[in-house]
C-alpha positions in Angstrom: -17.8 -22.9 -42.7 -16.1 -26.2 -43.4 -13.6 -24.3 -45.5 -12.8 -21.9 -42.6 -12.4 -24.9 -40.2 -10.1 -26.6 -42.7 -8.0 -23.4 -43.1 -7.7 -23.0 -39.4 -6.7 -26.6 -39.0 -4.0 -26.3 -41.6 -2.8 -23.0 -40.0 -2.5 -24.7 -36.6 -0.5 -27.6 -38.1 1.8 -25.1 -39.7 2.4 -23.5 -36.3 3.3 -26.8 -34.8 0.0 -27.7 -33.0 -0.4 -31.4 -32.5 -3.9 -32.6 -31.8 -4.4 -34.4 -28.5 -7.7 -35.5 -27.1 -6.6 -35.1 -23.5 -5.2 -31.5 -24.1 -8.2 -30.5 -26.1 -10.6 -31.6 -23.4 -8.6 -29.7 -20.8 -8.5 -26.6 -22.9 -12.3 -26.7 -23.5 -12.9 -27.5 -19.8 -10.9 -24.5 -18.7 -12.8 -22.3 -21.1 -16.1 -23.7 -19.8 -15.1 -23.1 -16.2 -14.1 -19.5 -17.0 -17.4 -18.8 -18.8 -19.4 -20.4 -16.0 -17.6 -18.3 -13.4 -18.3 -15.1 -15.4 -22.0 -16.2 -15.8 -22.4 -16.9 -12.1 -20.5 -13.7 -11.1 -23.0 -11.6 -13.1 -26.1 -13.8 -12.2 -26.8 -15.0 -15.7 -29.8 -17.3 -16.2 -29.6 -20.6 -18.0 -30.1 -19.4 -21.6 -27.7 -16.5 -21.4 -25.2 -18.7 -19.7 -25.5 -21.3 -22.5 -25.0 -18.5 -25.1 -21.8 -17.3 -23.2 -20.5 -20.9 -23.1 -21.1 -21.3 -26.8 -19.3 -18.0 -27.6 -16.3 -19.0 -25.5 -16.0 -22.4 -27.1 -16.4 -20.9 -30.6 -13.6 -18.5 -29.9 -11.2 -20.9 -28.2 -9.7 -22.4 -31.4 -8.8 -18.9 -32.6 -7.2 -18.0 -29.3 -5.2 -21.2 -29.5 -4.2 -20.3 -33.0 -3.0 -16.9 -31.8 -0.9 -18.4 -29.0 0.8 -20.9 -31.4 1.2 -18.3 -34.1 3.0 -16.0 -31.6 5.3 -18.8 -30.4 6.0 -19.9 -34.0 7.0 -16.5 -35.2 9.1 -15.8 -32.1 11.0 -19.0 -32.8 11.4 -18.1 -36.5 12.8 -14.7 -35.4 15.2 -16.3 -33.0 16.4 -18.9 -35.6 16.9 -16.2 -38.2 18.8 -14.0 -35.8 21.2 -16.9 -35.0 21.5 -18.0 -38.7 22.4 -14.5 -40.0 25.1 -14.0 -37.3 26.7 -17.4 -37.8 26.5 -17.2 -41.6 28.3 -13.9 -41.7 31.1 -14.9 -39.3 31.5 -18.3 -41.0 31.5 -16.7 -44.5 34.2 -14.3 -43.5 36.4 -17.3 -42.8 35.4 -19.6 -45.6 34.4 -17.3 -48.5 32.3 -20.2 -49.8 28.5 -20.2 -49.6 28.1 -24.0 -49.6 30.6 -24.5 -46.8 29.1 -21.6 -44.8 25.6 -23.3 -45.1 27.0 -26.6 -43.9 28.8 -24.9 -40.9 25.7 -22.9 -40.0 23.3 -25.9 -40.2 25.3 -27.7 -37.4 24.2 -25.0 -34.9 20.6 -26.0 -35.1 18.6 -28.9 -33.7 16.0 -30.7 -35.8 13.4 -28.1 -36.8 12.3 -25.8 -39.5 15.5 -23.7 -39.8 17.8 -26.8 -40.0 15.5 -28.4 -42.7 15.4 -25.1 -44.7 19.2 -24.7 -44.6 19.6 -28.4 -45.7 17.1 -27.9 -48.5 19.1 -24.8 -49.7 22.4 -26.8 -49.4 21.0 -29.8 -51.3 19.7 -27.6 -54.1 23.2 -26.0 -54.5 25.0 -29.4 -54.1 22.8 -31.5 -56.4 21.6 -29.1 -59.1 23.2 -29.4 -62.5 22.9 -27.4 -65.7 20.9 -24.6 -64.1 21.8 -20.9 -64.1 22.1 -19.1 -60.8 21.7 -22.4 -58.9 23.3 -20.9 -55.7 21.0 -17.9 -55.8 18.0 -20.2 -56.2 19.2 -22.4 -53.3 19.5 -19.4 -51.0 16.1 -18.2 -52.3 14.6 -21.2 -50.4 15.7 -19.5 -47.1 14.5 -16.1 -48.3 11.1 -17.5 -49.1 10.7 -19.0 -45.7 12.2 -16.1 -43.8 11.1 -12.8 -45.6 13.5 -10.3 -44.2 15.2 -7.8 -46.6 18.6 -7.8 -45.0 18.8 -11.7 -45.4 18.5 -11.3 -49.1 21.1 -8.5 -49.1 23.4 -10.8 -47.0 23.0 -13.6 -49.5 23.7 -11.4 -52.5 26.7 -10.0 -50.8 28.0 -13.5 -50.2 27.4 -14.7 -53.8 29.1 -11.6 -55.2 32.1 -11.9 -52.8 32.6 -15.6 -53.7 32.5 -14.6 -57.4 34.9 -11.7 -57.4 36.8 -12.0 -54.2 38.2 -9.0 -52.3 38.3 -7.8 -48.7 34.9 -8.2 -47.1 35.3 -7.5 -43.4 33.9 -4.0 -43.6 30.8 -5.3 -45.5 30.3 -8.1 -42.9 30.4 -5.5 -40.1 27.8 -3.4 -41.9 25.5 -6.5 -42.3 26.1 -7.5 -38.7 25.1 -4.0 -37.6 21.9 -4.2 -39.7 21.1 -7.5 -38.1 21.7 -6.1 -34.6 19.5 -3.1 -35.2 16.7 -5.4 -36.5 17.1 -7.8 -33.5 17.0 -4.9 -31.0 13.9 -3.4 -32.7 12.0 -6.8 -32.6 13.0 -7.4 -29.0 11.7 -3.9 -28.1 8.5 -4.6 -30.1 7.9 -7.9 -28.2 8.1 -6.1 -24.9 5.8 -3.4 -26.1 3.3 -6.0 -27.2 3.4 -7.8 -23.8 2.6 -4.5 -22.1 -0.3 -3.7 -24.6 -1.8 -7.1 -24.1 -1.7 -6.7 -20.3 -3.2 -3.2 -20.6 -6.2 -4.6 -22.7 -6.7 -7.4 -20.2 -6.6 -5.0 -17.2 -9.1 -2.7 -19.1 -11.5 -5.6 -19.5 -11.2 -6.7 -15.9 -11.6 -3.2 -14.5 -14.7 -2.4 -16.6 -16.3 -5.7 -15.5 -15.5 -5.1 -11.9 -17.1 -1.7 -12.1 -20.2 -3.1 -13.7 -20.5 -5.6 -10.9 -20.6 -2.8 -8.3 -24.2 -2.0 -9.3 -25.3 -5.6 -8.5 -23.4 -5.4 -5.2 -25.2 -2.1 -4.3 -28.6 -3.7 -5.3 -27.9 -6.7 -3.1 -27.3 -4.5 -0.1 -30.6 -2.9 -0.8 -32.3 -6.3 -1.2 -33.1 -5.5 -4.9 -32.6 -8.0 -7.7 -31.3 -6.0 -10.7 -29.3 -8.8 -12.3 -32.4 -10.9 -13.1 -34.1 -8.2 -15.0 -34.4 -9.2 -18.7 -32.7 -6.0 -19.9 -29.8 -6.6 -17.5 -29.5 -10.2 -18.7 -29.3 -9.1 -22.3 -26.8 -6.3 -21.6 -24.6 -8.6 -19.6 -24.4 -11.3 -22.3 -23.8 -8.6 -25.0 -21.0 -7.0 -23.0 -19.3 -10.2 -22.0 -19.3 -11.5 -25.6 -18.0 -8.1 -26.9 -15.2 -8.2 -24.3 -14.2 -11.7 -25.5 -14.1 -10.4 -29.1 -12.1 -7.3 -28.1 -9.5 -9.5 -26.3 -9.4 -11.8 -29.4 -8.9 -8.9 -31.7 -6.1 -7.4 -29.5 -4.5 -10.9 -29.2 -4.5 -11.4 -32.9 -3.1 -8.0 -33.6 -0.3 -8.5 -31.1 0.9 -11.8 -32.7 2.1 -10.1 -36.0 5.1 -8.0 -36.9 8.2 -10.1 -36.6 8.8 -10.3 -40.3 8.0 -8.0 -43.2 4.9 -8.8 -45.2 5.6 -10.7 -48.4 7.2 -8.3 -50.9 5.3 -7.2 -53.9 6.5 -8.6 -57.2 9.6 -6.8 -58.6 7.9 -6.5 -62.0 5.0 -4.5 -60.4 7.5 -1.9 -59.0 9.4 -1.6 -62.3 6.0 -1.1 -64.0 5.2 1.7 -61.5 8.6 3.2 -62.0 8.2 3.4 -65.8 4.6 4.7 -65.5 5.9 7.7 -63.4 7.7 8.9 -66.5 4.5 8.9 -68.6 2.0 10.6 -66.3 0.3 13.7 -67.7 -0.3 17.1 -66.0 -4.0 16.7 -65.1 -5.2 16.7 -61.5 -5.9 13.0 -61.4 -2.6 12.3 -63.2 -0.7 14.3 -60.5 -2.5 12.4 -57.7 -1.7 9.1 -59.4 1.9 10.1 -59.9 2.4 11.1 -56.3 1.0 7.8 -55.1 3.3 5.9 -57.4 6.3 7.9 -56.4 5.6 7.2 -52.7 5.3 3.4 -53.4 8.4 3.3 -55.5 10.4 5.5 -53.1 9.9 3.0 -50.3 11.1 0.2 -52.5 14.1 2.2 -53.7 15.1 3.0 -50.1 15.0 -0.6 -49.2 17.0 -1.8 -52.2 19.5 1.0 -52.7 21.9 -0.1 -49.8 21.9 -3.6 -51.4 23.2 -2.1 -54.7 25.7 0.1 -52.8 27.2 -3.0 -51.1 27.6 -4.7 -54.4 29.2 -1.6 -55.9 31.7 -1.3 -52.9 32.9 -4.8 -53.6 33.3 -4.2 -57.3 35.2 -0.9 -56.6 37.9 -2.9 -54.8 39.2 -4.0 -58.2 37.5 -1.6 -60.7 37.1 2.1 -61.3 33.7 3.7 -60.6 32.4 3.5 -64.2 33.3 -0.1 -64.7 32.0 -1.0 -61.3 28.6 0.7 -62.2 28.5 -1.2 -65.5 29.3 -4.6 -63.9 26.8 -4.0 -61.1 23.8 -3.9 -63.5 23.3 -7.7 -63.9 23.0 -8.4 -60.1 21.3 -5.0 -59.2 17.8 -5.1 -57.7 15.1 -5.0 -60.4 13.7 -1.6 -59.3 17.1 0.1 -59.9 17.8 -1.4 -63.3 15.8 1.2 -65.4 17.7 4.1 -63.7 21.0 2.2 -64.0 20.4 1.5 -67.6 19.9 5.3 -68.3 23.1 6.1 -66.3 25.1 3.5 -68.1 23.9 4.7 -71.5 24.8 8.3 -70.7 28.3 7.3 -69.4 28.9 5.1 -72.4 28.3 8.1 -74.7 30.2 10.6 -72.4 32.3 9.1 -69.5 32.7 12.7 -68.2 29.0 13.5 -68.0 28.6 14.9 -64.5 24.9 15.4 -64.9 24.4 11.7 -65.5 25.5 11.1 -61.9 23.5 14.0 -60.4 20.3 13.2 -62.3 20.3 9.5 -61.1 16.8 8.9 -59.6 16.2 12.6 -59.6 12.4 12.1 -59.8 12.5 10.9 -56.2 13.3 12.8 -53.0 16.1 10.7 -51.6 19.0 12.8 -50.1 21.1 9.6 -49.5 21.1 8.9 -53.2 22.1 12.4 -54.1 25.0 12.4 -51.5 26.1 8.9 -52.8 26.2 10.0 -56.4 28.2 13.2 -55.5 30.7 11.0 -53.7 30.9 8.5 -56.7 31.4 11.5 -59.1 34.2 12.8 -56.9 35.9 9.4 -56.8 35.5 9.1 -60.6 37.1 12.5 -61.1 40.0 11.5 -58.8 39.1 14.0 -56.1 37.5 11.6 -53.6 39.1 10.2 -50.5 39.0 6.6 -49.2 36.0 5.5 -51.3 35.4 2.3 -49.3 35.1 4.2 -46.0 32.9 6.8 -47.7 30.5 4.2 -49.1 30.5 2.4 -45.7 29.5 5.7 -43.9 26.7 6.3 -46.4 25.4 2.7 -45.9 25.5 3.1 -42.1 23.6 6.4 -42.3 21.0 4.8 -44.6 20.7 1.8 -42.2 20.1 4.1 -39.3 17.4 6.0 -41.1 15.7 2.7 -42.2 15.8 1.5 -38.6 14.3 4.7 -37.3 11.5 4.5 -39.9 10.8 0.9 -39.0 10.6 1.8 -35.3 8.2 4.6 -36.1 6.1 2.1 -38.2 6.0 -0.3 -35.2 4.8 2.6 -33.0 2.1 3.5 -35.5 0.9 -0.1 -35.7 0.6 -0.3 -31.9 -1.1 3.1 -31.7 -4.3 1.3 -32.9 -4.2 -0.7 -29.7 -5.4 2.4 -27.8 -8.9 1.9 -29.4 -9.0 -1.7 -28.2 -7.9 -0.5 -24.7 -10.8 2.0 -24.6 -13.4 -0.4 -26.1 -14.0 -2.4 -22.8 -14.4 0.9 -20.9 -17.0 2.0 -23.4 -19.0 -1.3 -23.4 -18.7 -1.4 -19.6 -19.8 2.2 -19.3 -22.9 1.5 -21.4 -23.8 -1.4 -19.2 -23.2 0.7 -16.1 -25.6 3.4 -17.3 -28.3 0.8 -18.2 -27.9 -1.0 -14.8 -28.1 2.3 -12.9 -31.4 3.1 -14.7 -32.6 -0.4 -13.9 -31.6 0.0 -10.3 -33.6 3.2 -10.1 -36.6 1.6 -11.8 -36.5 -1.5 -9.6 -36.1 0.7 -6.5 -39.1 2.8 -7.4 -41.1 -0.3 -8.1 -40.0 -1.8 -4.7 -41.0 1.5 -3.0 -44.4 1.5 -4.7 -45.0 -2.1 -3.5 -44.0 -1.2 0.0 -46.2 1.9 0.2 -49.1 -0.1 -1.3 
């Protein structure tokens, strides 16, 4: 228990909660008043009333945690949105990562984002004799703000600074990805507000309906609320409704950033294992599961590699660009790239090498990209930069649609929490109606006697 309290305290501090005796007393006082009002409204006796007070006070720190967590992640989302936009516009002018970080930091007041940018800047500025020091400096931001397009943006900036070339089209693509993400999160925020309001209305409606039995009993001069069974049902339903609201509130504070990505080595291991699965029923099931997992990772990382390739193709032919893209390619693509590079080294005109790239995975965007690269390599393609940009745009749109569907699926579970208060309230209503009937018959028997 002490461990849980310590964890909760640490989490609240992370979200910016500053302990204040005055504010804490006010928060607990408001919770007590709310619980007392509910208890009086349903005619609870002293012991059930105390139990309700204890339940409310026990839940209060977690409700506070949810509120601060929601505010914290909304601020992180807002800061990242501004950071990415400013970084891209600034980098387009400066073409220097360090200068861009310094320009972008000036936009922010003191806070987590400014401190994180400064930490990244300081790592780049004051690190000596370390390989990939700029990448590691930007990694500080990526660790704090886990959003895949942020990583893609940083790799693009590092690659552009290294090899030069025109970058306006790539900047526009990244700005478009940022805009789609921001629009999706804004839409998700509005949906969450609606869902939270729906759950609250469901709880309030079910409790009001439950109170109607007591109102009817009062009109008939019958005391149903004081019956021991009614007291037990009331406290059970009120505590369950508190827990339902807490559960809904907790669920509705998440989703602004992706979950921490799994380790690259794990995906590479899964990728290699796919090649060695046998033909048995269990092996086929395992292979299908691994393919699904790796396909999601490939779809997320393929546009990143494409953007690097498009920069290299400004000064190199297709084959050389593919060779040079290997070192900075996402880890999950390296095994397939290694096979492709090996085959093209032996036979530069190997058309199958292009067409069989990632052929174990159902990814139409990969197939169309490799067809386009083959056409350019054979001299029959058109404007390769525009073609690659079109493919990246289509891929971004598909990813955005998939992400929006995932958001909808995550909110679909809220329907159960919307129904739950009606079920608990309905159960109480049935019990109270039976009690009303029993008390009424007892009252009639007494009157007749």
